[in-house]
C-alpha positions in Angstrom: 2.3 -33.3 21.7 2.2 -29.6 22.0 3.5 -27.3 19.3 3.4 -23.6 18.5 4.1 -21.3 15.6 6.1 -18.1 16.0 6.4 -15.3 13.5 7.6 -11.7 13.5 5.4 -9.3 15.4 5.2 -7.2 12.3 3.3 -9.9 10.5 0.9 -10.8 13.2 0.2 -7.9 15.6 0.1 -4.2 15.9 -2.2 -1.9 17.9 -3.1 1.6 18.9 -3.2 1.8 22.7 -1.0 4.8 23.6 -1.5 8.5 23.2 1.3 10.5 21.6 2.6 11.8 25.0 3.0 8.3 26.5 4.1 6.6 23.3 7.2 8.6 22.9 8.7 6.9 26.0 7.5 3.4 25.2 8.9 0.5 23.1 7.0 -0.6 21.2 5.2 2.7 20.9 1.8 1.2 19.9 0.2 4.5 18.8 -1.5 5.7 15.6 1.6 6.4 13.6 3.5 3.2 14.6 0.5 1.0 13.8 -0.1 2.7 10.5 3.5 2.3 9.5 3.4 -1.4 10.6 0.5 -2.1 8.3 2.3 -0.6 5.3 5.5 -2.5 6.1 3.6 -5.8 6.6 1.9 -5.5 3.2 5.2 -4.6 1.6 6.8 -7.7 3.2 4.0 -9.9 1.8 4.6 -8.5 -1.7 8.2 -9.5 -1.4 7.2 -13.0 -0.3 4.9 -13.4 -3.3 7.5 -15.1 -5.4 7.5 -12.5 -8.1 10.4 -10.2 -9.0 9.6 -7.6 -6.4 11.8 -4.7 -5.4 10.5 -2.1 -2.9 12.8 0.7 -2.0 14.0 0.8 1.6 12.1 3.2 3.9 13.3 6.3 5.6 12.8 7.1 9.3 10.1 9.7 9.9 9.1 11.5 13.0 5.8 13.1 13.9 4.9 14.5 17.4 8.1 12.9 18.8 7.1 9.5 17.5 9.6 7.9 15.0 9.0 4.9 12.7 10.2 3.5 9.4 8.0 4.9 6.7 8.4 3.9 3.1 6.0 2.8 0.4 2.5 2.9 1.7 1.0 -0.3 0.5 -2.6 -1.4 1.2 -3.8 -4.8 0.0 -7.6 -5.1 0.5 -9.1 -8.5 1.5 -11.0 -8.4 -1.8 -7.5 -8.7 -3.5 -6.1 -11.4 -1.3 -6.6 -13.0 2.1 -3.6 -15.3 2.1 0.0 -15.6 0.9 -1.0 -18.4 -1.5 -3.7 -16.2 -3.1 -1.3 -13.3 -3.3 1.2 -15.5 -5.2 -1.4 -16.1 -7.9 -2.1 -12.3 -8.1 1.4 -10.9 -8.5 3.6 -11.7 -11.5 6.4 -10.2 -13.5 8.7 -7.4 -12.4 7.4 -5.2 -9.6 9.3 -2.0 -8.7 8.0 0.5 -6.1 9.7 3.6 -4.8 9.8 4.5 -1.1 7.7 7.7 -1.8 4.9 5.7 -3.5 1.5 4.7 -2.3 -0.4 1.7 -3.7 -3.9 0.6 -2.9 -5.2 -2.7 -4.5 -8.8 -3.8 -4.4 -10.8 -6.4 -6.2 -10.0 -9.6 -8.2 -6.9 -8.1 -9.9 -3.8 -9.7 -11.3 -0.7 -7.5 -11.5 1.7 -8.7 -14.1 4.5 -6.1 -14.1 4.4 -2.7 -12.3 6.8 0.2 -12.1 5.4 2.7 -9.6 6.9 6.0 -8.5 3.9 8.0 -7.1 0.4 7.2 -6.1 -1.8 4.5 -7.6 -5.2 3.0 -6.8 -6.0 -0.2 -8.6 -9.4 -1.9 -8.6 -11.8 -4.0 -10.6 -11.5 -7.5 -12.2 -8.9 -8.7 -14.6 -5.2 -8.7 -15.4 -3.0 -5.6 -15.8 0.3 -5.9 -17.6 3.4 -3.8 -17.5 1.9 -0.6 -16.0 4.3 2.3 -15.4 3.1 5.1 -13.2 5.0 8.2 -12.3 3.3 11.2 -10.7 3.7 13.7 -7.8 2.2 11.1 -5.5 0.5 11.9 -2.1 3.2 13.0 0.3 2.8 12.7 4.1 3.2 16.1 5.7 3.3 17.4 9.3 0.4 19.4 10.6 1.7 22.7 12.1 1.5 22.7 15.9 -0.6 25.8 15.9 -3.2 24.1 13.7 -3.3 20.8 15.4 -6.0 21.7 18.0 -8.4 22.7 15.2 -8.1 19.3 13.4 -10.3 16.3 13.9 -9.1 13.8 16.6 -7.9 11.3 13.9 -5.3 13.9 12.9 -4.5 15.1 16.4 -3.4 11.6 17.3 -1.1 11.4 14.3 0.3 14.9 13.7 0.4 14.3 10.0 -1.9 14.1 6.9 -1.7 13.6 3.1 -0.4 16.6 1.4 -1.5 17.9 -2.0 -0.4 15.8 -4.9 -1.6 13.4 -7.6 -3.2 10.0 -7.6 -3.7 7.8 -10.7 -6.7 5.5 -10.5 -6.9 2.4 -12.7 -10.1 0.4 -12.9 -9.9 -2.9 -14.8 -13.1 -4.1 -16.5 -12.8 -7.6 -17.7 -16.0 -9.6 -17.0 -14.5 -12.7 -18.7 -11.8 -13.2 -16.1 -11.9 -16.8 -14.9 -14.1 -18.0 -17.8 -11.2 -19.1 -20.0 -7.6 -20.2 -19.4 -6.5 -18.6 -22.7 -4.4 -15.5 -22.2 -5.3 -12.4 -24.2 -2.1 -11.2 -25.9 -3.7 -8.5 -28.1 -2.4 -5.2 -26.6 -5.2 -3.2 -28.2 -7.9 -5.5 -26.7 -6.2 -5.5 -23.3 -6.1 -1.7 -23.4 -9.8 -1.6 -24.0 -10.4 -3.4 -20.8 -8.7 -0.8 -18.7 -10.1 2.6 -17.7 -7.5 5.0 -16.5 -8.0 8.4 -14.9 -4.6 10.0 -15.1 -3.2 12.6 -12.7 -6.2 13.3 -10.5 -5.1 16.1 -8.2 -6.1 16.1 -4.6 
């Protein structure tokens, strides 16, 4: 017996093989911008599949150097956070709300139990974070002026965009006892002591 498994391209493959001049006339475009947008969209889709109450605002269509793609919330889930959907289901709980202009980077053995994000957030460490609300200027994606493009590094020339000035909130969870007990800590003051937050770090 011969069998096979087929899933959406978004969830299994993307690549950067075309320069910006060639990519504009190809479908799929397979260039730096399209691949980066695919990765964000894939991680957003995984969050929606986690089984939690997840709402991520629909993306807008963006164009840089003649290349167009759907670009919404920029979500990056590091392998240290999860490497499978089953593991992700154990790491995401509660109500999750993420706006399309947001960026979210998650790294480490973190459990997210409730998140309302409208802006930029980097989350790392070990432990559980509950009902976090973040609203800041975020880190917008902006076009690089054509007259400046040749002076930029190749990684920017192949994209035509960069992160603009904005704000990023960094949250590092310090809970060395995670995994040593099944008893949940419901004392808000104790839980707050386990979290280090650097608010509104401007970039």
